[in-house]
SEGU-51688 format. One record per residue (C-alpha): residue number from 0; residue in three letters; x, y, z. Coordinates in pm, 1 decimal, always signed. Layout:
// SEGU-51688
(NUM, 'ALA', (X, Y, Z)),
...
// end
This chain:
// SEGU-51688
(0, 'UNK', (+286.2, -5578.5, -3337.2)),
(1, 'UNK', (+511.0, -5554.1, -3637.7)),
(2, 'UNK', (+808.2, -5322.5, -3686.7)),
(3, 'UNK', (+608.8, -5051.2, -3863.8)),
(4, 'UNK', (+338.5, -5035.8, -3597.5)),
(5, 'UNK', (+594.1, -5035.0, -3317.8)),
(6, 'UNK', (+802.4, -4759.6, -3475.8)),
(7, 'UNK', (+505.1, -4534.0, -3549.8)),
(8, 'UNK', (+371.4, -4595.9, -3199.2)),
(9, 'UNK', (+704.8, -4495.5, -3046.1)),
(10, 'UNK', (+712.2, -4180.9, -3259.6)),
(11, 'UNK', (+363.4, -4096.7, -3141.1)),
(12, 'UNK', (+473.0, -4132.4, -2779.9)),
(13, 'UNK', (+777.0, -3913.9, -2840.5)),
(14, 'UNK', (+566.5, -3647.8, -3010.2)),
(15, 'UNK', (+341.5, -3638.4, -2705.4)),
(16, 'UNK', (+637.6, -3585.3, -2473.3)),
(17, 'UNK', (+824.5, -3321.1, -2673.0)),
(18, 'UNK', (+804.2, -2958.5, -2570.2)),
(19, 'UNK', (+1002.8, -2781.8, -2841.8)),
(20, 'UNK', (+885.1, -2693.5, -3187.8)),
(21, 'UNK', (+1205.2, -2813.8, -3354.7)),
(22, 'UNK', (+1181.9, -3164.3, -3210.3)),
(23, 'UNK', (+810.3, -3182.5, -3280.3)),
(24, 'UNK', (+860.8, -3075.8, -3642.8)),
(25, 'UNK', (+1143.7, -3326.7, -3681.8)),
(26, 'UNK', (+931.9, -3611.3, -3545.2)),
(27, 'UNK', (+639.0, -3516.4, -3769.9)),
(28, 'UNK', (+860.4, -3523.5, -4077.2)),
(29, 'UNK', (+1023.7, -3846.9, -3965.1)),
(30, 'UNK', (+679.5, -4004.4, -3933.5)),
(31, 'UNK', (+586.9, -3886.8, -4284.3)),
(32, 'UNK', (+911.5, -4021.0, -4431.3)),
(33, 'UNK', (+875.7, -4356.5, -4257.2)),
(34, 'UNK', (+515.4, -4392.5, -4369.9)),
(35, 'UNK', (+620.0, -4320.5, -4728.2)),
(36, 'UNK', (+907.0, -4568.4, -4708.1)),
(37, 'UNK', (+681.5, -4843.8, -4576.6)),
(38, 'UNK', (+432.3, -4768.0, -4854.5)),
(39, 'UNK', (+710.7, -4797.2, -5113.6)),
(40, 'UNK', (+830.4, -5124.2, -4961.5)),
(41, 'UNK', (+479.9, -5269.9, -4990.6)),
(42, 'UNK', (+454.1, -5149.9, -5352.0)),
(43, 'UNK', (+789.9, -5307.2, -5436.3)),
(44, 'UNK', (+683.8, -5635.9, -5276.2)),
(45, 'UNK', (+361.9, -5632.8, -5477.5)),
(46, 'UNK', (+553.4, -5556.2, -5797.9)),
(47, 'UNK', (+795.9, -5842.4, -5736.9)),
(48, 'UNK', (+507.4, -6076.9, -5660.8)),
(49, 'UNK', (+329.3, -5969.2, -5979.4)),
(50, 'UNK', (+639.9, -6017.7, -6191.1)),
(51, 'UNK', (+704.0, -6360.8, -6046.9)),
(52, 'UNK', (+354.9, -6477.5, -6134.7)),
(53, 'UNK', (+339.6, -6316.7, -6478.4)),
(54, 'UNK', (+380.8, -6574.2, -6758.1)),
(55, 'UNK', (+527.9, -6301.5, -6980.7)),
(56, 'UNK', (+826.5, -6274.1, -6748.8)),
(57, 'UNK', (+907.8, -6646.0, -6733.5)),
// end
């Protein structure tokens, strides 16, 4: 299990245990933000990989 899977799994467990709306809303937004950040990290990695292999950039 990588960091992303572990973190989202832990958030899921916390969301199941919470009983207040404020905490639940916070955890939902945190999950959305983390998912977006991981998506951006993957896009940046792909961009770097593409630039490194592009003969135009050598």
